[in-house]
One Martini backbone bead per residue (centre of mass of N, CA, C, O) as a GRO file, in nm:
protein
  137
    1UNK     BB    1   0.093   0.039   0.026
    2UNK     BB    2   0.092   0.353  -0.029
    3UNK     BB    3   0.253   0.649   0.041
    4UNK     BB    4   0.137   0.976   0.104
    5UNK     BB    5   0.267   1.296  -0.024
    6UNK     BB    6   0.327   1.601  -0.065
    7UNK     BB    7   0.434   1.630  -0.418
    8UNK     BB    8   0.344   1.393  -0.550
    9UNK     BB    9   0.381   1.207  -0.863
   10UNK     BB   10   0.133   1.033  -1.057
   11UNK     BB   11   0.035   0.776  -1.218
   12UNK     BB   12  -0.267   0.669  -1.403
   13UNK     BB   13  -0.589   0.562  -1.480
   14UNK     BB   14  -0.675   0.706  -1.753
   15UNK     BB   15  -0.799   0.866  -2.002
   16UNK     BB   16  -0.841   0.870  -2.313
   17UNK     BB   17  -0.584   1.092  -2.429
   18UNK     BB   18  -0.439   1.124  -2.110
   19UNK     BB   19  -0.138   1.007  -2.067
   20UNK     BB   20  -0.005   1.286  -1.937
   21UNK     BB   21  -0.150   1.257  -1.694
   22UNK     BB   22  -0.159   1.372  -1.344
   23UNK     BB   23  -0.100   1.316  -0.997
   24UNK     BB   24  -0.127   1.538  -0.715
   25UNK     BB   25  -0.030   1.574  -0.395
   26UNK     BB   26  -0.159   1.798  -0.142
   27UNK     BB   27  -0.315   1.615   0.084
   28UNK     BB   28  -0.322   1.449   0.408
   29UNK     BB   29  -0.622   1.321   0.587
   30UNK     BB   30  -0.722   1.249   0.890
   31UNK     BB   31  -1.021   1.094   1.003
   32UNK     BB   32  -1.229   1.038   1.240
   33UNK     BB   33  -1.314   0.705   1.187
   34UNK     BB   34  -1.164   0.718   0.907
   35UNK     BB   35  -1.049   0.723   0.620
   36UNK     BB   36  -0.817   0.848   0.448
   37UNK     BB   37  -0.753   1.162   0.292
   38UNK     BB   38  -0.689   1.247  -0.052
   39UNK     BB   39  -0.561   1.534  -0.192
   40UNK     BB   40  -0.603   1.632  -0.533
   41UNK     BB   41  -0.443   1.685  -0.850
   42UNK     BB   42  -0.525   1.720  -1.203
   43UNK     BB   43  -0.328   1.684  -1.487
   44UNK     BB   44  -0.363   1.675  -1.837
   45UNK     BB   45  -0.646   1.739  -1.913
   46UNK     BB   46  -0.973   1.728  -2.111
   47UNK     BB   47  -1.204   1.962  -2.014
   48UNK     BB   48  -1.514   2.026  -2.119
   49UNK     BB   49  -1.661   2.351  -2.137
   50UNK     BB   50  -1.846   2.637  -2.176
   51UNK     BB   51  -1.546   2.799  -2.135
   52UNK     BB   52  -1.371   2.559  -2.217
   53UNK     BB   53  -1.066   2.425  -2.183
   54UNK     BB   54  -0.946   2.210  -1.932
   55UNK     BB   55  -0.623   2.096  -1.769
   56UNK     BB   56  -0.756   2.091  -1.468
   57UNK     BB   57  -0.794   1.960  -1.136
   58UNK     BB   58  -0.760   2.119  -0.829
   59UNK     BB   59  -0.985   1.933  -0.654
   60UNK     BB   60  -0.981   1.609  -0.478
   61UNK     BB   61  -1.162   1.410  -0.257
   62UNK     BB   62  -1.009   1.100  -0.143
   63UNK     BB   63  -0.994   0.793  -0.079
   64UNK     BB   64  -0.735   0.590  -0.052
   65UNK     BB   65  -0.859   0.344  -0.203
   66UNK     BB   66  -0.913   0.503  -0.470
   67UNK     BB   67  -0.623   0.578  -0.524
   68UNK     BB   68  -0.502   0.293  -0.522
   69UNK     BB   69  -0.678   0.202  -0.780
   70UNK     BB   70  -0.540   0.433  -0.979
   71UNK     BB   71  -0.254   0.413  -0.931
   72UNK     BB   72   0.080   0.322  -1.053
   73UNK     BB   73   0.328   0.552  -1.041
   74UNK     BB   74   0.597   0.698  -0.907
   75UNK     BB   75   0.757   0.977  -1.054
   76UNK     BB   76   0.765   1.208  -0.819
   77UNK     BB   77   0.926   1.452  -0.597
   78UNK     BB   78   0.807   1.758  -0.451
   79UNK     BB   79   0.812   2.087  -0.312
   80UNK     BB   80   0.590   2.158  -0.527
   81UNK     BB   81   0.283   2.250  -0.416
   82UNK     BB   82  -0.019   2.278  -0.498
   83UNK     BB   83  -0.288   2.505  -0.498
   84UNK     BB   84  -0.584   2.380  -0.302
   85UNK     BB   85  -0.713   2.560  -0.075
   86UNK     BB   86  -0.982   2.663  -0.183
   87UNK     BB   87  -1.110   2.385  -0.237
   88UNK     BB   88  -1.068   2.274   0.044
   89UNK     BB   89  -1.225   2.486   0.209
   90UNK     BB   90  -1.495   2.439   0.070
   91UNK     BB   91  -1.521   2.140   0.135
   92UNK     BB   92  -1.484   2.144   0.446
   93UNK     BB   93  -1.726   2.317   0.513
   94UNK     BB   94  -1.935   2.122   0.387
   95UNK     BB   95  -1.856   1.865   0.540
   96UNK     BB   96  -1.911   1.972   0.834
   97UNK     BB   97  -2.232   2.009   0.735
   98UNK     BB   98  -2.301   1.753   0.534
   99UNK     BB   99  -2.249   1.870   0.207
  100UNK     BB  100  -2.003   1.660   0.177
  101UNK     BB  101  -1.774   1.438   0.035
  102UNK     BB  102  -1.607   1.134  -0.076
  103UNK     BB  103  -1.437   0.976  -0.303
  104UNK     BB  104  -1.469   0.618  -0.445
  105UNK     BB  105  -1.380   0.659  -0.720
  106UNK     BB  106  -1.216   0.703  -0.980
  107UNK     BB  107  -1.037   0.943  -1.125
  108UNK     BB  108  -1.157   0.923  -1.409
  109UNK     BB  109  -1.453   0.934  -1.308
  110UNK     BB  110  -1.432   1.214  -1.183
  111UNK     BB  111  -1.372   1.367  -1.442
  112UNK     BB  112  -1.631   1.288  -1.584
  113UNK     BB  113  -1.827   1.405  -1.374
  114UNK     BB  114  -1.732   1.699  -1.395
  115UNK     BB  115  -1.781   1.740  -1.693
  116UNK     BB  116  -2.083   1.681  -1.691
  117UNK     BB  117  -2.168   1.896  -1.481
  118UNK     BB  118  -2.058   2.149  -1.630
  119UNK     BB  119  -2.239   2.098  -1.894
  120UNK     BB  120  -2.514   2.123  -1.714
  121UNK     BB  121  -2.479   2.347  -1.482
  122UNK     BB  122  -2.386   2.184  -1.231
  123UNK     BB  123  -2.318   2.100  -0.936
  124UNK     BB  124  -2.099   1.921  -0.757
  125UNK     BB  125  -2.190   1.613  -0.599
  126UNK     BB  126  -2.031   1.397  -0.403
  127UNK     BB  127  -2.263   1.193  -0.320
  128UNK     BB  128  -2.329   1.054  -0.595
  129UNK     BB  129  -2.013   0.899  -0.581
  130UNK     BB  130  -2.052   0.815  -0.270
  131UNK     BB  131  -1.965   0.731   0.056
  132UNK     BB  132  -2.099   0.868   0.320
  133UNK     BB  133  -1.908   0.915   0.645
  134UNK     BB  134  -2.075   1.148   0.777
  135UNK     BB  135  -2.186   1.199   1.123
  136UNK     BB  136  -2.244   1.483   1.107
  137UNK     BB  137  -2.487   1.743   1.124
   0.00000   0.00000   0.00000
């Protein structure tokens, strides 16, 4: 089982045509009574949106097990950790109120889900594709 640390760059089971895409570990967070959450950024994707093509997903909160199922090889370790603080803060605030969850699906499936939601003009709701393990009110 891999150990994840901020700044690591991983190859993963990506979407077709995105072979250069990489996962960067932004933050690893233990949650009381839950599986560890790995906050990632995904680069080198081609996410079509109504506003044009996006080449990265800046923040995805994922359970360790979902990351384990997706990553292939540790490519590098960097001191340069991407800034996903804004996305993290927004997620954490919603999570603590019971309004957000943690992804349990593959990274490629998360990118698909985000692309679909953005093109429908809908907010991405983490609960749709996760097992929410948040017991807080």
